[in-house]
C-alpha positions in Angstrom: 32.6 26.6 -4.6 32.6 22.8 -4.4 32.8 20.9 -7.7 30.6 17.8 -7.9 32.2 14.7 -9.6 29.3 14.3 -12.0 26.1 16.0 -13.3 23.2 13.8 -12.1 21.2 14.9 -15.1 23.6 13.2 -17.5 24.1 10.0 -15.6 21.1 7.6 -15.8 21.5 5.8 -12.4 21.6 9.0 -10.2 18.8 10.4 -12.3 16.6 7.5 -11.3 17.6 7.9 -7.7 16.3 11.4 -7.7 12.8 10.1 -7.7 13.1 7.6 -4.9 11.4 8.1 -1.5 14.2 6.2 0.1 17.3 8.3 1.2 20.4 7.2 -0.8 24.0 8.2 0.0 27.1 7.3 -1.9 30.2 7.4 0.3 33.8 7.1 -1.0 36.4 4.7 0.5 37.1 7.3 3.3 33.3 7.6 4.1 33.1 11.0 2.6 29.9 12.1 1.0 29.9 11.9 -2.8 26.2 11.8 -3.6 22.9 12.4 -1.9 19.5 12.0 -3.5 16.7 14.5 -2.7 15.2 12.1 -0.1 18.5 12.0 1.7 18.8 15.8 1.6 15.4 16.1 3.2 16.1 13.4 5.8 19.5 14.8 6.8 18.6 18.5 6.5 21.3 19.4 4.1 22.0 19.7 0.4 24.3 17.7 -1.9 26.5 20.7 -2.5 26.9 21.4 1.2 27.5 17.7 2.1 29.9 16.8 -0.7 33.3 15.9 0.6 32.2 15.9 4.2 32.8 12.9 6.4 29.5 11.1 6.9 29.9 11.4 10.7 29.5 15.2 10.3 26.0 14.6 8.9 25.2 12.3 11.7 26.2 14.5 14.6 26.2 12.6 17.9 25.6 9.3 16.2 28.5 6.8 16.6 27.0 3.4 15.8 26.1 4.1 12.2 29.5 5.5 11.1 31.3 2.6 12.9 29.0 0.0 11.2 29.6 1.7 7.8 33.4 1.5 8.2 33.1 -2.2 9.3 30.9 -3.0 6.3 33.4 -1.3 4.0 36.4 -3.0 5.6 35.0 -6.6 5.3 33.3 -6.0 2.0 29.9 -7.4 3.1 26.5 -5.6 3.1 24.7 -4.9 6.4 21.2 -3.9 7.4 20.3 -2.2 10.7 16.6 -2.0 11.9 14.8 0.7 13.8 17.7 3.0 14.4 16.9 6.2 16.3 18.6 9.0 14.4 18.9 12.6 15.6 19.1 14.8 12.5 18.0 18.3 11.5 16.9 19.0 15.0 14.5 16.1 15.4 14.5 12.4 16.1 13.5 9.9 13.4 13.5 6.1 13.3 15.1 4.5 10.2 16.0 1.2 8.7 19.5 1.5 7.2 21.1 -0.8 4.6 24.7 -0.4 3.5 26.5 -2.2 0.6 30.2 -1.9 -0.4 30.3 -1.4 -4.2 32.7 -0.4 -7.0 31.2 2.1 -9.4 32.9 2.7 -12.8 32.3 6.4 -12.5 32.8 7.0 -8.8 35.3 4.2 -7.8 35.1 2.1 -4.6 32.7 3.1 -1.9 29.6 2.4 0.1 26.0 2.7 -1.0 23.8 3.6 2.0 20.0 3.4 1.9 17.9 5.0 4.8 14.2 4.4 5.0 12.2 6.6 7.4 9.9 4.2 9.2 8.8 6.6 11.9 5.3 7.1 10.4 5.0 3.4 9.7 5.7 2.7 13.4 3.1 5.4 14.4 0.5 3.8 12.2 1.2 0.4 13.7 0.9 1.8 17.2 -2.3 3.6 16.3 -3.8 0.3 14.9 -2.7 -1.4 18.1 -4.4 1.3 20.2 -7.6 1.1 18.2 -7.7 -2.7 18.4 -7.0 -2.5 22.2 -9.9 0.0 22.6 -12.4 -2.2 20.7 -11.3 -5.3 22.6 -11.6 -3.4 25.9 -15.1 -2.1 25.2 -16.3 -5.6 24.2 -14.8 -7.1 27.4 -16.2 -4.3 29.6 -19.7 -4.7 28.2 -19.7 -8.4 28.9 -18.2 -7.9 32.3 -20.8 -5.1 33.1 -23.7 -7.5 32.2 -22.3 -10.2 34.5 -21.8 -7.8 37.4 -25.0 -5.7 37.1 -27.4 -8.5 37.0 -26.4 -10.2 40.4 -25.7 -6.7 41.8 -29.4 -5.7 41.2 -30.5 -8.8 43.0 -28.1 -8.2 45.9 -29.3 -4.6 46.3 -32.9 -5.6 46.2 -32.4 -8.2 48.9 -30.5 -5.7 51.0 -33.4 -3.3 50.7 -35.9 -5.9 51.8 -33.8 -6.9 54.7 -33.3 -3.3 55.7 -37.1 -2.8 55.8 -37.5 -5.8 58.2 -34.9 -4.7 60.7 -35.7 -2.5 63.7 -32.3 -2.5 65.3 -30.4 0.6 64.2 -27.0 -1.2 64.6 -28.1 -4.0 62.3 -29.4 -1.6 59.7 -26.0 0.0 59.5 -24.8 -3.2 57.9 -27.5 -3.2 55.2 -26.7 0.5 54.6 -23.1 -0.5 53.9 -24.3 -3.1 51.4 -26.6 -0.6 49.6 -23.9 2.1 49.5 -21.2 -0.3 48.2 -23.6 -1.8 45.6 -24.4 1.7 44.4 -20.6 2.6 44.2 -19.9 -0.6 42.3 -22.7 0.1 39.8 -21.5 3.7 39.3 -18.0 2.4 38.7 -19.2 -0.1 36.1 -21.3 2.6 34.4 -18.2 4.8 34.2 -16.2 2.0 32.7 -18.6 1.3 29.8 -19.7 4.8 29.2 -23.2 6.3 28.9 -25.7 4.5 26.6 -27.2 7.9 25.6 -26.1 9.0 22.1 -24.1 12.2 22.5 -25.4 15.5 21.0 -23.1 16.4 18.1 -22.6 19.7 16.3 -20.1 22.1 15.0 -17.6 23.0 17.7 -14.8 25.5 18.1 -12.1 23.4 19.8 -10.4 26.4 21.2 -13.6 27.3 23.2 -13.6 23.8 24.6 -9.9 24.0 25.5 -10.3 27.3 27.2 -13.2 25.8 29.2 -10.8 23.0 30.3 -8.1 25.5 31.1 -10.4 27.5 33.4 -11.6 24.4 35.2 -8.0 23.2 35.8 -6.9 26.6 37.0 -9.7 26.7 39.5 -8.8 23.2 40.7 -5.1 24.2 41.2 -5.5 27.6 42.8 -2.7 28.2 45.2 -0.3 26.0 43.3 2.7 27.0 41.2 1.2 25.3 38.1 1.5 27.3 34.8 -1.0 26.4 32.1 0.1 27.9 28.8 -1.6 27.9 25.3 -0.3 27.7 21.8 -3.3 27.7 19.4 -3.5 27.7 15.7 -6.4 30.2 15.1 -6.9 29.0 11.5 -8.4 25.7 12.6 -12.1 25.7 11.6 -15.0 24.3 13.6 -15.3 20.5 13.6 -18.2 18.1 14.1 -18.0 16.9 17.7 -19.9 16.6 21.0 -18.5 19.5 23.0 -19.2 17.8 26.4 -17.4 14.7 25.5 -14.5 16.6 24.0 -14.1 18.7 27.1 -14.3 15.6 29.4 -11.7 13.7 27.3 -9.2 16.6 27.4 -10.0 17.5 31.1 -9.1 13.9 32.2 -5.7 14.2 30.6 -4.9 17.7 31.9 -6.1 16.8 35.4 -3.9 13.7 35.4 -0.9 15.8 34.4 -1.6 18.4 37.1 -2.0 15.7 39.8 1.2 13.9 38.8 3.1 17.2 39.2 1.3 18.1 42.5 4.5 18.7 44.4 6.6 20.1 41.5 7.6 23.7 41.8 8.1 24.4 38.1 5.0 22.4 36.9 3.9 23.5 33.5 1.3 22.3 31.0 1.0 23.5 27.4 -2.2 23.2 25.3 -1.3 23.2 21.6 -3.4 22.9 18.5 -2.3 22.2 14.9 -3.8 21.0 11.6 -2.5 17.8 10.0 -3.1 17.2 6.3 -3.5 13.9 4.5 -3.1 12.2 7.9 -3.8 8.5 8.7 -5.6 7.4 11.9 -5.4 3.7 12.1 -6.4 2.5 8.6 -8.4 5.6 7.6 -6.8 8.5 5.8 -8.3 12.0 6.4 -7.7 15.1 4.4 -7.6 17.3 7.6 -7.1 16.2 11.2 -7.2 18.5 14.2 -4.3 17.8 16.6 -4.4 18.7 20.2 -1.2 18.3 22.2 -1.3 18.3 26.0 2.4 18.6 27.0 3.7 18.6 30.6 7.2 18.7 32.2 6.4 16.1 34.8 8.3 12.9 35.7 7.1 10.9 32.7 5.2 7.7 32.4 7.0 4.6 33.7 8.0 2.3 30.8 6.2 -0.7 32.4 2.9 1.2 32.1 3.2 2.6 28.6 1.8 -0.4 26.7 -1.3 -0.7 28.9 -1.9 2.9 29.9 -5.3 3.2 28.2 -6.7 -0.1 29.8 -9.2 0.3 32.6 -7.8 0.0 36.2 -4.3 0.9 35.1 -2.8 3.9 36.9 0.7 5.1 37.7 -0.6 7.5 40.3 -1.0 6.6 44.0 -4.7 6.4 44.8 -5.8 6.5 41.1 -8.4 4.0 39.9 -7.1 4.1 36.3 -10.4 5.1 34.5 -9.6 8.6 33.3 -7.5 7.8 30.3 -9.6 4.8 29.3 -12.7 6.9 29.3 -10.9 9.7 27.3 -9.8 7.2 24.7 -13.4 5.9 24.5 -14.9 9.4 24.1 -12.4 10.4 21.3 -13.1 7.0 19.6 -16.7 8.1 19.3 -15.4 10.9 17.1 -13.5 8.4 14.9 -10.3 9.8 16.5 -7.5 8.6 18.7 -5.3 9.5 21.7 -1.6 8.6 21.6 1.4 9.7 23.6 5.2 9.9 23.9 6.8 10.2 27.3 10.2 10.6 28.9 11.3 12.2 32.2 10.7 15.9 31.9 8.4 15.8 28.9 5.2 13.9 28.3 2.9 14.7 25.3 -0.6 13.3 24.9 -1.9 13.9 21.4 -5.6 14.0 20.6 -6.4 13.4 16.9 -9.8 14.4 15.6 -10.9 14.1 11.9 -12.3 17.3 10.4 -14.7 17.8 7.6 -18.1 16.0 7.4 -20.1 14.4 10.1 -18.5 11.1 9.2 -14.9 12.2 9.4 -14.4 12.9 5.6 -11.9 10.2 5.2 -10.4 9.4 1.8 
């Protein structure tokens, strides 16, 4: 059994470190682990007794930059701080800020004090706030644009109708029919961009019934293809206050997009997954319970150049797409005080729909 160099209960400084949310490591002059506080144990997926005496590189399997920077900081005797480092530990990826300081402790001798702060959730919150602000700005822009388009469009269509009634030559009437048809198409496009002005019918909804409806629709759309559409539901999720038609349309747009992107892929697969998040923040509002719907596909991924603008209207990475599906989905979920976010890399893209649960007003705290 490994013998620790001190009892943290009898030494004041480590006792205080036990209560920090920041992960703290003390490494000796050979970069071997001497101390981990509980936050470090949770972050690295190990315990102090298991880690004691181990080279720090063993705890950071596959990570080379951090151990090299730790050794450099120790060699030159100067502190160093690294920002937004992607760390793969305990079977998952996490983004951290890391500060390291060479010190000489009377009890432990010379070594390196390392502080790691998990900023993954902070980055998510900042991204969510950006998506919400982007959605609000987009809706304001579209409403103003719709007003400027629909007014002259109405006059244009009316003039075309009058002209059509005065023409007797069928060949000439073909031109007015083109004007009327294109005016109607443009008006329909504008209406889709700004959404329906009719207030949606809200009620208590079983999200799994809505997701099964989406699954059946997509399976009918993709008959004859090798697409597999799997489900991984949490049956404990209670009903939530929502408009079922809007919820179905929002998820359907995402799933259809994924299916279309993988149209020629032999091993195409989509997974619908549900989970419950507790004490979860959406933008600036914290909710006791949030329903999480993941739509995961194994397609080619979203090009990095499109990721920051993916929810804007008229932005599409698919040939022939008009770029309204995701914008409309974000708008529909926003009406439920929720949000859609995503992560993407080649071979795995996950769109996550977040919906507050509880009262009709989201039950935020």
